GULUMMAR-367685 format. One record per residue: z, x, y of N, C-alpha, C, CB in turn; residue in three letters; chain. Coordinates in nm, 3 decimals. Atoms other than C-alpha are relative to their C-alpha. Glycine has a CB too. Example, Ala and Ser with C-alpha at 12.3 -4.5 7.8 and 13.67 -1.06 7.14 Angstrom:
<recs>
     n_z     n_x     n_y    ca_z    ca_x    ca_y     c_z     c_x     c_y    cb_z    cb_x    cb_y  aa ch
   0.000   0.089  -0.119   0.780   1.230  -0.450   0.000   0.090   0.120   0.125  -0.099   0.003 ALA  A
  -0.006  -0.082  -0.119   0.714   1.367  -0.106   0.073  -0.077   0.109  -0.142   0.041   0.046 SER  A
</recs>
This chain:
<recs>
     n_z     n_x     n_y    ca_z    ca_x    ca_y     c_z     c_x     c_y    cb_z    cb_x    cb_y  aa ch
   0.000   0.086  -0.117   0.000   0.000   0.000   0.000   0.090   0.123   0.123  -0.097   0.000 MET  A
   0.003  -0.077  -0.124  -0.097   0.139   0.339   0.021  -0.095   0.117  -0.134   0.077   0.015 LYS  A
  -0.039   0.080  -0.115   0.031   0.015   0.672  -0.086   0.033   0.121   0.147   0.021   0.033 LEU  A
   0.062  -0.018  -0.131  -0.145  -0.035   1.003   0.100  -0.049   0.103  -0.139  -0.077   0.012 LEU  A
  -0.099   0.034  -0.100   0.112  -0.023   1.281  -0.068  -0.050   0.126   0.089   0.121   0.030 LEU  A
   0.049   0.057  -0.125   0.043  -0.240   1.582   0.037   0.093   0.116   0.057  -0.143   0.023 ASP  A
  -0.028  -0.082  -0.118   0.049  -0.090   1.932   0.147   0.002   0.039  -0.081  -0.049   0.117 GLU  A
  -0.142   0.007  -0.040   0.410  -0.200   1.978   0.091   0.085  -0.089   0.046  -0.144  -0.003 ASN  A
  -0.074  -0.092   0.086   0.515   0.050   1.711  -0.056   0.141   0.017  -0.007  -0.044  -0.150 LEU  A
   0.040  -0.137  -0.034   0.504   0.425   1.771  -0.092   0.063  -0.104   0.122   0.085   0.016 SER  A
   0.090  -0.076   0.088   0.220   0.630   1.630   0.071   0.122  -0.059  -0.126   0.046   0.078 ARG  A
  -0.076  -0.114   0.050   0.477   0.905   1.580   0.067  -0.029  -0.135   0.105   0.041   0.102 ARG  A
  -0.057   0.037   0.130   0.605   0.713   1.277  -0.094   0.034  -0.116   0.032  -0.149  -0.002 LEU  A
   0.101  -0.011   0.105   0.281   0.763   1.083   0.024   0.118  -0.095  -0.137   0.012   0.062 VAL  A
  -0.021  -0.110   0.096   0.349   1.113   0.941   0.120  -0.022  -0.092   0.018   0.129   0.075 PRO  A
  -0.122   0.022   0.078   0.692   1.002   0.820  -0.016  -0.112  -0.103   0.115  -0.033   0.094 PHE  A
   0.025   0.111   0.093   0.544   0.702   0.637  -0.092   0.039  -0.115  -0.059  -0.117   0.075 LEU  A
   0.105  -0.036   0.095   0.285   0.893   0.435   0.046   0.009  -0.145  -0.060   0.129   0.039 GLN  A
  -0.046  -0.009   0.139   0.499   0.955   0.128   0.019  -0.138  -0.060   0.132   0.079  -0.008 GLU  A
  -0.026   0.135   0.051   0.605   0.591   0.091  -0.122  -0.091   0.010   0.115  -0.063   0.077 ALA  A
   0.116   0.085  -0.027   0.285   0.437   0.231  -0.121   0.088   0.031   0.029  -0.098   0.117 TYR  A
   0.112  -0.092  -0.023  -0.005   0.683   0.184  -0.118  -0.070   0.067  -0.045   0.064  -0.132 PRO  A
   0.117   0.054  -0.069  -0.300   0.629   0.416   0.032  -0.087   0.119  -0.082  -0.077  -0.095 GLY  A
  -0.040   0.084  -0.113  -0.100   0.447   0.680  -0.048   0.061   0.132   0.153  -0.018   0.002 SER  A
   0.044  -0.044  -0.131  -0.205   0.464   1.044   0.057  -0.092   0.107  -0.154   0.005   0.008 SER  A
  -0.041   0.081  -0.113  -0.150   0.313   1.387  -0.125  -0.026   0.083   0.113   0.071   0.085 GLN  A
   0.124   0.042  -0.067  -0.404   0.131   1.605  -0.053   0.103   0.099   0.023  -0.131   0.070 VAL  A
   0.046  -0.101  -0.097  -0.416   0.401   1.876  -0.067   0.116  -0.072   0.118   0.051   0.085 VAL  A
   0.058  -0.111   0.077  -0.487   0.668   1.613  -0.139  -0.033  -0.052   0.091   0.037  -0.115 LEU  A
   0.131   0.044   0.048  -0.786   0.461   1.499  -0.094  -0.037   0.114   0.015  -0.118  -0.094 LEU  A
   0.084   0.033  -0.115  -0.920   0.412   1.852  -0.009  -0.149   0.027  -0.137   0.054  -0.020 GLY  A
   0.002   0.146  -0.013  -0.832   0.041   1.848   0.100  -0.052   0.103   0.027  -0.064  -0.134 LEU  A
  -0.105   0.042  -0.094  -0.582   0.034   2.137  -0.042  -0.113   0.094   0.043   0.118   0.080 GLU  A
   0.046   0.108  -0.090  -0.797  -0.203   2.344  -0.058  -0.118  -0.077  -0.105   0.055   0.097 LYS  A
   0.057   0.105   0.084  -0.901  -0.422   2.052   0.084  -0.128   0.011  -0.009   0.046  -0.147 ALA  A
  -0.069   0.129   0.002  -0.814  -0.791   2.047   0.078  -0.015  -0.130  -0.101  -0.117   0.016 SER  A
  -0.076   0.027   0.123  -0.569  -0.929   1.794  -0.093  -0.035  -0.115   0.100  -0.115   0.023 ASP  A
   0.093   0.040   0.105  -0.858  -1.082   1.603  -0.076   0.122  -0.054  -0.098  -0.105   0.053 LEU  A
   0.070  -0.121   0.045  -1.044  -0.749   1.593   0.091   0.087  -0.087  -0.051   0.081   0.121 ALA  A
  -0.097  -0.075   0.082  -0.730  -0.576   1.462   0.019  -0.067  -0.135   0.136   0.013   0.073 LEU  A
  -0.014   0.079   0.123  -0.689  -0.854   1.207  -0.116   0.028  -0.095   0.008  -0.151   0.033 TRP  A
   0.119  -0.023   0.082  -1.044  -0.806   1.085  -0.005   0.143  -0.053  -0.127  -0.030   0.080 GLN  A
   0.000  -0.140   0.043  -1.015  -0.427   1.074   0.101   0.021  -0.113   0.033   0.094   0.119 HIS  A
  -0.102  -0.013   0.103  -0.693  -0.445   0.875  -0.046  -0.061  -0.132   0.132  -0.066   0.045 ALA  A
   0.049   0.065   0.121  -0.848  -0.690   0.629  -0.112   0.076  -0.067  -0.046  -0.139   0.032 GLY  A
   0.114  -0.073   0.056  -1.166  -0.487   0.584   0.041   0.134  -0.062  -0.103   0.024   0.108 GLN  A
  -0.041  -0.132   0.046  -0.973  -0.165   0.523   0.129  -0.002  -0.082   0.016   0.092   0.118 HIS  A
  -0.115   0.016   0.091  -0.692  -0.301   0.301   0.132   0.050   0.057  -0.028   0.073  -0.128 ASP  A
  -0.128  -0.033  -0.062  -0.409  -0.245   0.546   0.094  -0.120  -0.004  -0.020   0.048   0.145 TYR  A
  -0.104   0.098  -0.032  -0.084  -0.434   0.571   0.024   0.017   0.149   0.134   0.022  -0.087 VAL  A
  -0.017  -0.005  -0.145  -0.059  -0.517   0.940   0.148  -0.013   0.034  -0.082  -0.112   0.070 LEU  A
  -0.142  -0.003  -0.034   0.286  -0.425   1.073   0.014  -0.020   0.151   0.067   0.135  -0.045 VAL  A
  -0.011   0.036  -0.141   0.392  -0.578   1.404   0.139  -0.050   0.033  -0.103  -0.104   0.036 THR  A
  -0.121   0.066  -0.048   0.679  -0.703   1.615  -0.037  -0.129   0.072   0.081   0.093   0.094 ARG  A
   0.048   0.118  -0.071   0.465  -0.984   1.762  -0.025  -0.118  -0.093  -0.128   0.033   0.074 ASP  A
   0.026   0.122   0.076   0.438  -1.343   1.644  -0.149  -0.031  -0.011   0.073  -0.117   0.063 ALA  A
   0.144   0.031   0.000   0.062  -1.341   1.715  -0.062   0.017  -0.138  -0.072   0.090   0.100 ASP  A
   0.059  -0.024   0.131  -0.023  -1.194   1.377   0.058  -0.093  -0.106   0.021   0.145  -0.042 PHE  A
  -0.056   0.103   0.087   0.213  -1.433   1.202  -0.083  -0.128   0.014   0.150  -0.028   0.036 TYR  A
   0.082   0.118  -0.024   0.015  -1.715   1.365  -0.137   0.014  -0.066  -0.017  -0.023   0.150 ASP  A
   0.129  -0.022   0.066  -0.311  -1.560   1.244   0.012  -0.012  -0.151  -0.056   0.137   0.037 LEU  A
  -0.017   0.010   0.145  -0.170  -1.538   0.893   0.006  -0.146  -0.044   0.128   0.073  -0.045 SER  A
  -0.005   0.143   0.032  -0.105  -1.913   0.903  -0.136  -0.066   0.010   0.099  -0.071   0.092 LEU  A
   0.129   0.065  -0.022  -0.448  -2.006   1.036  -0.113   0.061  -0.080  -0.034   0.005   0.146 THR  A
   0.111  -0.068   0.066  -0.666  -1.748   0.863   0.029   0.040  -0.144  -0.038   0.121   0.077 ARG  A
  -0.034  -0.045   0.135  -0.476  -1.653   0.549  -0.027   0.149  -0.017  -0.079  -0.079  -0.104 GLY  A
   0.020  -0.142   0.029  -0.513  -1.317   0.381  -0.141   0.025  -0.051   0.102   0.050  -0.104 ALA  A
  -0.060  -0.119  -0.058  -0.644  -1.053   0.392  -0.019   0.004   0.151  -0.059   0.124  -0.064 PRO  A
  -0.109  -0.084   0.048  -0.477  -0.886   0.563   0.128  -0.078  -0.014   0.020   0.119   0.091 PRO  A
  -0.134   0.056   0.000  -0.116  -0.955   0.496   0.077   0.063   0.116   0.073   0.025  -0.137 VAL  A
  -0.073  -0.041  -0.120   0.140  -0.918   0.774   0.145   0.031  -0.035  -0.007  -0.108   0.108 VAL  A
  -0.140  -0.036   0.008   0.473  -0.743   0.786   0.055  -0.011   0.141   0.021   0.145  -0.061 LEU  A
  -0.050   0.033  -0.133   0.659  -0.890   1.083   0.142   0.052   0.014  -0.006  -0.153   0.025 TRP  A
  -0.131  -0.059  -0.022   0.950  -0.677   1.201   0.072  -0.078   0.109  -0.012   0.150   0.038 LEU  A
  -0.074   0.085  -0.093   1.202  -0.907   1.366   0.116   0.077   0.063   0.053  -0.125  -0.072 ARG  A
  -0.100  -0.082  -0.067   1.383  -0.646   1.572  -0.040   0.018   0.145   0.016   0.137  -0.071 ILE  A
   0.025  -0.015  -0.143   1.416  -0.617   1.948   0.022   0.143   0.043   0.090  -0.093   0.080 ASN  A
  -0.010  -0.134  -0.059   1.350  -0.284   2.119   0.060   0.104  -0.095   0.082  -0.007   0.125 ASN  A
  -0.056  -0.096   0.095   1.407  -0.070   1.812  -0.037   0.143   0.037  -0.049  -0.031  -0.142 PRO  A
   0.044  -0.138  -0.013   1.407   0.306   1.820  -0.078   0.035  -0.127   0.123   0.098   0.021 ASP  A
   0.088  -0.038   0.110   1.170   0.489   1.589   0.076   0.016  -0.132  -0.072   0.130   0.033 LYS  A
  -0.075  -0.023   0.124   1.440   0.583   1.340   0.039  -0.132  -0.066   0.125   0.083   0.028 SER  A
  -0.035   0.130   0.055   1.542   0.218   1.299  -0.120  -0.063  -0.072   0.049  -0.094   0.110 GLU  A
   0.121   0.053   0.063   1.184   0.112   1.225  -0.029   0.075  -0.129  -0.121   0.010   0.096 VAL  A
   0.026  -0.081   0.119   1.134   0.399   0.984   0.097  -0.033  -0.112   0.009   0.148   0.035 LEU  A
  -0.102   0.032   0.100   1.460   0.326   0.803  -0.027  -0.138  -0.063   0.141   0.003   0.064 ARG  A
   0.027   0.135   0.050   1.371  -0.044   0.771  -0.119   0.002  -0.096  -0.028  -0.096   0.117 LEU  A
   0.120  -0.004   0.084   1.025   0.031   0.627   0.023   0.077  -0.129  -0.115   0.062   0.077 LEU  A
  -0.025  -0.082   0.120   1.147   0.297   0.384   0.104  -0.066  -0.090   0.047   0.142   0.040 ILE  A
  -0.108   0.058   0.080   1.470   0.130   0.272  -0.040  -0.130  -0.068   0.122  -0.024   0.086 ASP  A
   0.040   0.130   0.056   1.299  -0.204   0.208  -0.135   0.004  -0.069  -0.004  -0.104   0.110 ARG  A
   0.132  -0.017   0.063   0.987  -0.065   0.043  -0.017  -0.087  -0.125  -0.022   0.145  -0.035 GLN  A
   0.012   0.079   0.123   1.056  -0.231  -0.293  -0.008  -0.149   0.031   0.120   0.027  -0.093 ASP  A
   0.002   0.141  -0.039   1.126  -0.568  -0.130  -0.135  -0.039   0.057   0.111  -0.029   0.104 THR  A
   0.131   0.025  -0.062   0.804  -0.544   0.071  -0.107  -0.010  -0.109  -0.036   0.112   0.101 ILE  A
   0.098   0.000   0.109   0.596  -0.457  -0.236   0.013  -0.126  -0.085   0.018   0.125  -0.089 HIS  A
  -0.022   0.118   0.084   0.752  -0.736  -0.442  -0.046  -0.128   0.069   0.147  -0.011  -0.036 GLU  A
   0.038   0.122  -0.072   0.696  -1.000  -0.174  -0.152  -0.015   0.006   0.058   0.002   0.142 ALA  A
   0.146   0.009  -0.006   0.328  -0.917  -0.132  -0.061  -0.015  -0.139  -0.058   0.123   0.069 PHE  A
   0.049   0.016   0.139   0.278  -0.885  -0.509   0.017  -0.144  -0.047   0.075   0.096  -0.095 ALA  A
  -0.024   0.140   0.038   0.420  -1.237  -0.541  -0.089  -0.097   0.078   0.147  -0.036   0.023 ALA  A
   0.095   0.085  -0.069   0.153  -1.367  -0.304   0.032  -0.035   0.145  -0.014  -0.123  -0.074 GLY  A
  -0.034   0.028  -0.140   0.322  -1.370   0.037  -0.112   0.050   0.091   0.134   0.067   0.039 ALA  A
   0.099  -0.044  -0.099   0.082  -1.350   0.332   0.067   0.055   0.126  -0.093  -0.115   0.037 THR  A
  -0.078  -0.055  -0.110   0.354  -1.272   0.586   0.144   0.018  -0.046  -0.008  -0.093   0.126 CYS  A
  -0.138  -0.030   0.036   0.686  -1.103   0.523   0.073   0.036   0.128   0.009   0.116  -0.106 VAL  A
  -0.082  -0.029  -0.116   0.955  -1.105   0.790   0.114   0.090  -0.043   0.053  -0.130   0.065 GLU  A
  -0.110  -0.093   0.028   1.199  -0.814   0.794   0.097   0.000   0.117  -0.054   0.144  -0.026 LEU  A
  -0.109  -0.003  -0.097   1.531  -0.827   0.976   0.084   0.122  -0.029   0.086  -0.129  -0.005 TRP  A
  -0.089  -0.114   0.026   1.765  -0.532   1.025   0.123  -0.041  -0.079   0.043   0.065   0.132 PRO  A
</recs>
């Protein structure tokens, strides 16, 4: 499973995610910083990414468009990078299990 971090999540997290989520990236690193939500949605779906965000916009797209891609919605306010990283690494098994069971959007709380 590889993650595509939305703009609201630091690109500096990407190297630290590679062991748990090989091939992960962030929208700025892919040159998609000015892309619309729909364009990001389509890119993630075409390239087998799990879209990771703190915004409800992608949750809404998951309801109206379905998968792919699937969405990992981080329900945390103003997190620091270490908190995001810890949440993604510590809950890796839960995330995998939820998507394997057919979830199209998984919400993670600290």
